SERO-4910 file (N, C-alpha, C, O; in steps of 0.05 Angstrom, whole numbers):
BEGIN
 pado doro    nc1    nc2    nc3   cac1   cac2   cac3    cc1    cc2    cc3    oc1    oc2    oc3
  Met    A   -254    -55    208   -251    -56    179   -262    -80    169   -261   -101    182
  Ser    A   -275    -76    139   -284    -95    129   -267   -108    116   -248    -97    106
  Thr    A   -273   -138    113   -245   -152    111   -263   -169     76   -252   -175     54
  Thr    A   -287   -173     83   -294   -180     57   -292   -176     32   -303   -156     22
  Ala    A   -275   -195     14   -258   -189    -12   -284   -185    -30   -301   -201    -21
  Pro    A   -295   -170    -52   -313   -173    -72   -304   -192    -90   -281   -198    -93
  Leu    A   -330   -205   -105   -332   -228   -122   -315   -226   -135   -300   -246   -135
  Asn    A   -308   -205   -153   -284   -207   -171   -254   -209   -173   -242   -208   -152
  Asn    A   -244   -210   -188   -218   -220   -183   -194   -193   -181   -172   -192   -170
  Arg    A   -208   -177   -195   -182   -154   -184   -181   -150   -161   -197   -144   -143
  Leu    A   -148   -156   -164   -141   -139   -132   -133   -114   -126   -123   -100   -143
  Leu    A   -137   -105   -102   -136    -77    -97   -110    -67    -98    -95    -82    -86
  Ile    A    -98    -47   -107    -71    -38   -101    -65    -42    -73    -43    -52    -71
  Ala    A    -73    -38    -55    -68    -43    -22    -66    -78    -23    -48    -84     -8
  Glu    A    -74    -97    -32    -74   -115    -27    -45   -129    -48    -28   -147    -44
  Glu    A    -51   -110    -69    -20   -126    -83     13   -111    -73     36   -119    -77
  Val    A      6    -91    -61     28    -80    -47     24   -101    -23     42   -117    -26
  Met    A     14   -106     -9     16   -136     18     21   -157     10     31   -173     25
  Leu    A     17   -162    -15     21   -187    -21     57   -192    -34     68   -214    -34
  Leu    A     70   -160    -45     93   -159    -47    110   -155    -21    132   -165    -18
  Met    A    102   -144     -8    113   -147     24    113   -166     36    132   -165     52
  Leu    A    100   -190     37    103   -211     52    118   -229     39    118   -233     15
  Pro    A    133   -241     60    153   -265     40    146   -280     38    123   -281     47
  Asp    A    156   -299     29    146   -328     22    140   -335     37    116   -340     39
  Ser    A    158   -340     60    152   -357     88    122   -355     99    106   -374    104
  Gly    A    118   -324    103     99   -325    108     97   -309    137     74   -305    144
  Lys    A    116   -301    152    130   -287    166    131   -263    170    147   -248    159
  Val    A    110   -255    191    109   -216    183    130   -208    191    140   -214    213
  Ala    A    141   -191    175    180   -193    180    173   -157    192    150   -147    189
  Phe    A    193   -145    202    191   -123    214    191    -96    195    185    -74    204
  Glu    A    197   -101    167    179    -82    151    153    -76    150    144    -54    146
  Leu    A    136   -105    157    116   -102    158    103    -80    176     89    -62    166
  Glu    A    107    -81    200    101    -60    217    101    -35    217     96    -20    237
  Asn    A    107    -24    185     99     -4    185     94      4    155     99     24    142
  Ala    A     80    -22    150     66    -25    119     30    -12    122     16     -9    102
  Arg    A     23     -6    143      4      7    149     -4     31    131    -25     37    121
  Tyr    A     18     43    130     20     67    123     17     75     80      3     92     69
  Pro    A     36     55     69     29     50     35      5     39     42    -14     48     29
  Leu    A      1     25     55    -31      7     48    -52     31     54    -73     30     39
  Val    A    -51     50     70    -73     68     73    -64     90     59    -82    105     52
  Gly    A    -45     94     53    -42    103     21    -49     93     -2    -52    111    -19
  Ala    A    -54     72     -9    -61     59    -30    -93     56    -30    -98     43    -51
  Leu    A   -108     59    -23   -134     67     -9   -141     96    -20   -159    100    -37
  Leu    A   -129    112    -11   -130    141    -29   -125    141    -59   -138    153    -76
  Ile    A   -106    125    -61   -101    130    -88   -127    114   -107   -135    121   -130
  Glu    A   -136     94    -93   -150     82   -102   -180     95   -120   -190     96   -142
  Leu    A   -185    103    -87   -212    124    -91   -203    153   -111   -219    164   -126
  Ala    A   -189    158   -109   -174    184   -138   -174    162   -168   -185    167   -190
  Thr    A   -160    141   -163   -168    127   -187   -204    120   -201   -211    118   -224
  Gly    A   -214    120   -186   -253    116   -186   -261    137   -188   -285    139   -195
  Gly    A   -245    161   -182   -267    187   -181   -275    195   -162   -292    213   -163
  Tyr    A   -266    185   -131   -280    184   -107   -270    213    -99   -285    232    -94
  Leu    A   -242    215    -97   -235    246    -88   -218    261    -92   -201    246   -101
  Asp    A   -208    285    -92   -201    305   -106   -173    316    -90   -175    313    -65
  Val    A   -157    323    -95   -138    333    -82   -120    360    -97   -112    366   -119
  Arg    A   -119    376    -62   -114    399    -73    -87    406    -53    -86    404    -28
  Gln    A    -75    411    -63    -48    429    -54    -40    456    -46    -39    475    -61
  Glu    A    -33    457    -22    -29    487    -20     -1    495     -8     -1    492     16
  Lys    A     16    502    -15     38    500     -2     55    480     -8     61    478    -31
  Lys    A     68    458     16     70    448     23     50    423     34     56    400     38
  Thr    A     26    434     36     16    410     54     -7    404     22    -10    421      5
  Ser    A    -19    382     20    -38    369     13    -69    366     24    -75    364     48
  Trp    A    -82    366      9   -113    358     26   -129    344     11   -132    351    -13
  Val    A   -143    325     20   -161    300      6   -187    303     15   -193    298     38
  Lys    A   -210    312     -7   -240    315     -6   -254    291    -15   -244    281    -34
  Ala    A   -273    280     -6   -279    266    -17   -303    278    -33   -316    297    -24
  Thr    A   -309    264    -60   -324    280    -77   -345    268    -80   -356    272   -102
  Gly    A   -359    247    -58   -385    233    -57   -388    209    -76   -369    203    -91
  Ser    A   -407    197    -75   -413    167    -87   -414    181   -129   -426    196   -144
  Arg    A   -385    158   -129   -391    165   -168   -420    153   -178   -429    130   -176
  Gly    A   -430    175   -189   -442    165   -212   -470    163   -182   -493    167   -188
  Gly    A   -465    159   -159   -495    159   -143   -497    133   -128   -511    122   -111
  Thr    A   -470    128   -146   -468     97   -127   -437     99   -116   -420    113   -127
  Ala    A   -431     84    -91   -410     84    -74   -388     56    -82   -394     38    -98
  Pro    A   -371     57    -74   -349     35    -84   -362     16    -69   -376     15    -48
  Asp    A   -350     -9    -98   -375    -39    -91   -350    -51    -59   -360    -66    -43
  Asp    A   -331    -45    -56   -312    -59    -44   -317    -39    -18   -317    -14    -17
  Gly    A   -320    -56      3   -332    -53     30   -314    -38     44   -322    -22     61
  Leu    A   -277    -44     37   -250    -30     46   -251      0     35   -249     21     48
  Leu    A   -255     -3      6   -260     20     -5   -281     40      9   -274     58     25
  Ala    A   -308     36      3   -325     53     18   -321     56     49   -330     75     61
  Glu    A   -309     38     60   -309     45     92   -283     69     87   -290     89     99
  Ala    A   -269     70     80   -241     97     70   -256    123     60   -247    145     67
  Leu    A   -268    121     51   -288    138     36   -313    151     57   -324    172     52
  Ala    A   -318    137     76   -333    146     94   -314    162    122   -319    181    137
  Ala    A   -289    140    119   -269    156    138   -263    190    131   -256    205    149
  Leu    A   -265    195    109   -258    220    104   -274    233    115   -266    251    130
  Gly    A   -303    228    111   -320    249    117   -324    266     98   -317    262     75
  Asp    A   -337    290    107   -350    313     84   -326    336     83   -319    347     62
  Asp    A   -316    341    108   -288    356    102   -267    350     94   -260    326     92
  Glu    A   -249    378     84   -224    367     79   -198    353     97   -193    358    121
  Gln    A   -188    340     85   -175    333    112   -138    331    100   -134    328     76
  Lys    A   -116    334    117    -96    338    116    -89    299    104    -98    279    115
  Val    A    -69    300     73    -67    274     71    -52    253     92    -58    231    101
  Ser    A    -29    271     97    -11    269    118    -21    261    142     -4    246    150
  Lys    A    -39    263    158    -61    259    181    -65    237    168    -51    217    172
  Phe    A    -90    238    147    -99    211    137    -85    189    146    -89    177    167
  Val    A    -64    183    124    -45    156    122    -33    147    148    -30    124    156
  Glu    A    -22    183    167     -9    168    189    -30    158    219    -20    151    240
  Asn    A    -61    161    213    -73    161    240    -94    136    229    -98    117    244
  Glu    A   -107    138    205   -122    120    201   -123     91    192   -108     87    173
  Phe    A   -139     66    201   -142     35    196   -111     36    208    -94     42    192
  Pro    A   -103     30    239    -73     27    248    -75    -11    241    -58    -28    238
  Lys    A    -99    -10    240    -96    -55    236   -104    -60    207   -109    -83    202
  Ile    A   -105    -45    189   -108    -47    155    -93    -69    151   -105    -86    137
  Ala    A    -54    -78    162    -44    -91    148    -53   -123    157    -44   -141    143
  Glu    A    -72   -129    179    -88   -145    185   -101   -157    166   -100   -180    156
  Thr    A   -113   -138    161   -143   -132    145   -141   -143    121   -154   -162    113
  Val    A   -121   -129    106   -113   -137     78   -102   -169     75   -101   -182     54
  Leu    A    -94   -180    105    -75   -204    107   -103   -228    100   -100   -249     88
  Glu    A   -128   -219    110   -143   -237    120   -166   -240     95   -179   -260     90
  Arg    A   -167   -210     77   -171   -204     55   -160   -227     27   -171   -232      6
  Leu    A   -132   -237     38   -121   -249     11   -129   -275     21   -141   -290      5
  Val    A   -125   -281     41   -135   -310     49   -165   -320     46   -174   -342     50
  Glu    A   -178   -296     37   -211   -301     31   -202   -309      5   -210   -332     -1
  Arg    A   -187   -297    -12   -184   -291    -41   -172   -326    -45   -171   -336    -68
  Gly    A   -165   -338    -24   -140   -368    -29   -122   -361    -46   -120   -368    -69
  Ile    A   -107   -344    -32    -82   -338    -49    -53   -339    -24    -29   -342    -27
  Ile    A    -68   -335     -4    -46   -334     17    -62   -362     44    -83   -374     39
  Glu    A    -51   -365     62    -65   -389     79    -61   -366    108    -49   -345    105
  Lys    A    -72   -375    133    -70   -368    150    -62   -393    176    -75   -413    180
  Glu    A    -38   -385    189    -31   -416    204    -27   -403    228    -19   -379    226
  Glu    A    -33   -413    254    -29   -404    281    -17   -434    295    -26   -457    293
  Thr    A      3   -425    307     18   -438    321     17   -426    350     22   -403    354
  Lys    A     10   -449    377     12   -429    402     45   -455    416     49   -479    411
  Ser    A     63   -436    434     77   -435    445     81   -437    473     88   -415    482
  Leu    A     79   -459    494     74   -452    519     44   -453    525     38   -445    548
  Trp    A     24   -462    510      0   -452    507     -9   -427    507    -32   -417    506
  Val    A     12   -419    508      3   -389    512      5   -369    490    -14   -357    482
  Phe    A     36   -365    480     44   -354    459     26   -360    430     22   -384    424
  Thr    A     19   -345    417      4   -343    388     18   -335    367     18   -311    362
  Thr    A     35   -352    350     42   -339    330     35   -341    308     41   -363    300
  Thr    A     22   -322    288      9   -327    268     28   -322    233     35   -299    228
  Gln    A     32   -338    216     45   -339    196     28   -340    173      7   -352    176
  Trp    A     35   -330    149     12   -327    130     31   -336     99     41   -324     80
  Pro    A     30   -365    106     50   -366     76     34   -374     47     16   -390     49
  Glu    A     40   -367     26     32   -375     -1     16   -385    -10      0   -367    -10
  Lys    A      4   -404    -20    -27   -417    -22    -29   -420    -56    -35   -441    -68
  Asp    A    -23   -396    -69    -35   -393    -98     -5   -377   -112     -7   -352   -112
  Pro    A     20   -387   -123     32   -361   -129     23   -345   -150     35   -324   -154
  Arg    A      5   -352   -166     10   -346   -195     -2   -313   -185     13   -298   -197
  Pro    A    -16   -301   -175    -26   -274   -175      1   -253   -164      0   -228   -163
  Glu    A     18   -265   -158     45   -255   -139     67   -245   -168     77   -225   -177
  Ser    A     63   -283   -178     89   -284   -203     72   -265   -224     85   -249   -238
  Ala    A     50   -265   -227     45   -249   -256     49   -215   -247     55   -198   -264
  Leu    A     45   -206   -215     48   -189   -204     79   -170   -210     84   -148   -218
  Arg    A     95   -194   -200    127   -187   -198    132   -184   -231    140   -163   -241
  Ser    A    127   -203   -242    140   -208   -276    118   -173   -292    122   -168   -316
  Thr    A    107   -164   -284    103   -138   -301    104   -121   -288     93   -101   -298
  Ile    A    114   -116   -259    137    -94   -242    160    -95   -254    173    -75   -257
  Thr    A    168   -124   -265    200   -128   -266    195   -106   -297    207    -85   -301
  Glu    A    179   -116   -310    183   -101   -342    184    -74   -342    200    -60   -355
  Val    A    159    -62   -319    163    -32   -319    192    -26   -304    204     -6   -312
  Leu    A    200    -35   -292    223    -24   -276    246    -30   -297    263    -13   -299
  Glu    A    250    -50   -311    269    -47   -324    269    -35   -363    282    -39   -384
  Gly    A    246    -21   -354    240      0   -375    224    -14   -409    219     -1   -429
  Gln    A    219    -40   -406    198    -60   -424    183    -47   -426    180    -45   -451
  Lys    A    160    -29   -411    139    -25   -415    135      3   -397    150      6   -378
  Asp    A    115     21   -402    108     41   -388     91     36   -361     75     18   -359
  Pro    A     96     56   -338     75     41   -319     37     54   -324     30     74   -337
  Asp    A     23     38   -313    -10     41   -325     -9     55   -282      7     57   -264
  Glu    A    -36     61   -287    -39     82   -266    -43     60   -239    -42     68   -215
  His    A    -46     38   -245    -46     11   -231    -17      7   -218     -8     17   -197
  Thr    A     -4    -10   -236     32    -12   -230     41     13   -225     59      9   -210
  Gly    A     39     37   -229     55     52   -229     49     62   -198     69     73   -188
  Ala    A     23     61   -181     12     67   -162     34     52   -141     47     62   -123
  Ile    A     33     26   -152     48     -2   -130     81      9   -130     91     19   -110
  Ile    A     91      7   -147    119     14   -147    118     45   -132    126     44   -109
  Ala    A    109     69   -140    110     90   -128    111     84    -93    129     94    -79
  Leu    A     89     67    -83     91     60    -50    108     50    -42    122     60    -23
  Leu    A    113     30    -52    132     19    -44    166     25    -52    186     12    -45
  Ser    A    162     43    -63    194     62    -59    187     88    -44    207    100    -40
  Ala    A    162    101    -33    162    111    -22    168    103      9    180    117     25
  Ala    A    155     77     14    163     56     36    189     53     42    195     53     66
  Gly    A    209     50     23    238     52     23    237     19     27    249     13     48
  Val    A    226     -3     11    218    -29      8    223    -41    -18    224    -65    -24
  Leu    A    226    -25    -31    227    -40    -67    253    -58    -69    251    -82    -76
  Asp    A    280    -43    -62    295    -63    -68    304    -78    -40    328    -78    -34
  Asn    A    280    -93    -18    285   -104      6    261   -127      5    251   -137     25
  Leu    A    252   -133    -23    226   -143    -18    238   -180    -22    255   -185    -38
  Lys    A    229   -193    -11    232   -228     -8    213   -241    -18    193   -245     -4
  Pro    A    215   -252    -45    247   -249    -52    251   -233    -71    233   -230    -88
  Pro    A    270   -222    -72    276   -197    -86    273   -195   -120    274   -211   -138
  Leu    A    267   -163   -118    262   -159   -149    285   -159   -164    305   -164   -151
  Pro    A    288   -153   -195    317   -151   -199    327   -115   -196    312    -96   -200
  Trp    A    348   -113   -189    355    -87   -177    383    -81   -185    399   -100   -184
  Ser    A    391    -59   -194    414    -39   -198    411    -17   -199    388     -9   -196
  Lys    A    435      5   -202    430     32   -203    410     43   -226    396     64   -225
  Glu    A    412     25   -249    390     37   -266    356     33   -262    337     47   -269
  Ile    A    357      9   -250    327      8   -238    324     26   -214    303     39   -214
  Lys    A    338     29   -195    338     47   -168    325     79   -182    304     90   -174
  Lys    A    341     88   -204    337    110   -213    309    104   -230    290    116   -220
  Arg    A    300     83   -258    270     89   -251    259     86   -242    238     93   -251
  Ala    A    257     72   -213    244     70   -193    232     97   -174    211    100   -161
  Thr    A    253    111   -179    253    135   -167    229    163   -190    213    181   -182
  Glu    A    240    154   -223    236    165   -235    198    159   -230    182    177   -229
  Ile    A    193    139   -228    168    136   -230    152    148   -209    132    162   -213
  Gln    A    164    141   -181    147    152   -157    150    188   -164    132    200   -150
  Asn    A    162    204   -176    161    216   -180    146    228   -207    138    251   -202
  Ser    A    141    221   -225    130    224   -252    108    222   -249    100    210   -228
  Asn    A     88    233   -270     58    245   -282     50    220   -306     48    222   -330
  Trp    A     46    194   -286     43    175   -310     15    171   -314     10    158   -334
  Gly    A     -6    180   -298    -35    178   -288    -50    204   -303    -41    225   -313
  Ser    A    -73    196   -301    -92    222   -306    -84    251   -284    -66    245   -268
  Val    A    -94    273   -283    -86    300   -266    -97    287   -234    -79    285   -217
  Ala    A   -124    278   -228   -122    272   -209   -119    251   -187   -124    250   -163
  Val    A   -107    230   -209    -84    205   -193    -52    216   -187    -36    214   -168
  Ser    A    -52    225   -208    -23    237   -200    -15    256   -181      7    259   -170
  Ala    A    -40    272   -179    -40    292   -154    -33    279   -126    -19    288   -108
  Ala    A    -50    253   -127    -68    242   -106    -37    224   -100    -26    223    -77
  Val    A    -26    210   -126     -5    196   -117     24    205   -110     40    189   -101
  Glu    A     32    236   -117     52    245   -110     49    255    -71     65    252    -53
  Ser    A     22    267    -71     14    275    -48     17    249    -17     27    251      6
  Val    A      5    228    -32     11    202    -16     32    185    -12     34    169      7
  Thr    A     51    189    -31     78    187    -26     95    200     -5    107    190     14
  Tyr    A     94    225    -15    111    240      5     98    235     34    112    229     53
  Ala    A     71    239     37     68    224     64     74    202     66     97    202     76
  Val    A     68    180     61     89    157     68    113    147     73    119    125     83
  Thr    A    134    173     62    164    170     65    162    187     90    180    183    106
  Ala    A    145    204     96    150    223    120    145    204    142    158    209    161
  Ala    A    127    183    143    111    179    160    137    147    176    144    137    198
  Val    A    140    144    151    159    121    154    187    126    167    197    112    184
  Thr    A    197    146    157    221    157    166    219    173    190    240    177    203
  Ala    A    193    186    201    197    185    229    191    167    242    198    171    265
  Val    A    180    144    239    183    113    251    204    115    258    211    121    281
  Phe    A    225    108    234    248    100    237    273    116    254    290    107    269
  Ile    A    269    142    245    279    156    266    282    154    294    302    152    308
  Ala    A    244    153    304    238    146    332    255    125    346    268    127    366
  Thr    A    251    102    328    263     74    334    290     76    341    300     62    358
  Thr    A    300     93    328    332    104    319    345    110    343    366    101    351
  Ala    A    327    129    355    329    147    380    330    126    404    348    122    420
  Thr    A    305    114    400    300     96    427    312     77    437    311     69    460
  Gly    A    331     64    403    353     46    410    377     57    422    391     47    439
  Val    A    382     84    407    410     89    429    408     95    448    429     92    461
  Ile    A    383    109    465    382    117    493    373     93    506    370     95    531
  Asn    A    369     71    494    374     47    515    404     29    517    412     14    535
  Ser    A    416     36    491    431     17    501    460     30    513    476     15    524
***
């Protein structure tokens, strides 16, 4: 996968989702093992925002199809261009794409954040064999600004735009919005608003369709992993 970040300073939705999910300590927590589902979903939403794909819903199944290069040009971001290429020329089930594509996307996004100078990569060895990698924060400003904006939206001080709304929807679908470290402000009212944002049409028709189908796929994928992990634990106990 392409790790090279573009020259502009705008973070992808996937990068901001990862930045929020990564604890300040830089230690990759258990929750990040399932981070690839909202991260892959974020790529689809970003492509929909840019006009690079269409979403079609048939009964309870959502399909996505690349519309080709927007205005004759491919995305200027290598990761988005790779995601667009992975869609191919035929329709794909959103759930299948989210569950199966880019299994190493978490590492890719982390490396991009290193290139941007936002986090650092630290590798240590124990017993001269086992390597442990941590990703501590280097520049706190991007995450601080992001947390401030998300807090304002969750507390009802401002309405979500396509970018912020997508981040909240993805984190809510992944079941991690109330478990971020450090935590965001949380209450019954904020939980209700987060759910409303996840289920609302606050973007264009294309983006709203993409968010709805992607968040459903992310929730299903994370739930399936949780059930499988729980079942394995019971069997082995």
